[in-house]
C-alpha angles and dihedrals in degrees: 000000000000121000119206115216095196104060108038097316093130089053091050091049089051091053093046092053091047091050092048094048094045090044091059090050091046093051090051091050092046090054090062097037095118091056096050124111123218096276092048090051090052089053089048091052091048091051090047091051092048091048092051090047091053091049091052092048091048092051090047091051092048091051091047092051092046090051091049090049090053091049092050092060094058112111098019 
């Protein structure tokens, strides 16, 4: 996968690092899921929701950048 630094590449890189960092935290929390109390499970669900939200935003940004790359080749 190639990231473009001109058209939103920094934003994509930011989302990728957030997803990786939060993914590590999520895996650690998932490992101890059976031992969590109710408040801990609510935090786990909030982290899961935020992780999924970041993934959706990343995919949206990748599609937007891909579409802009296709548009930039018109007329060459």
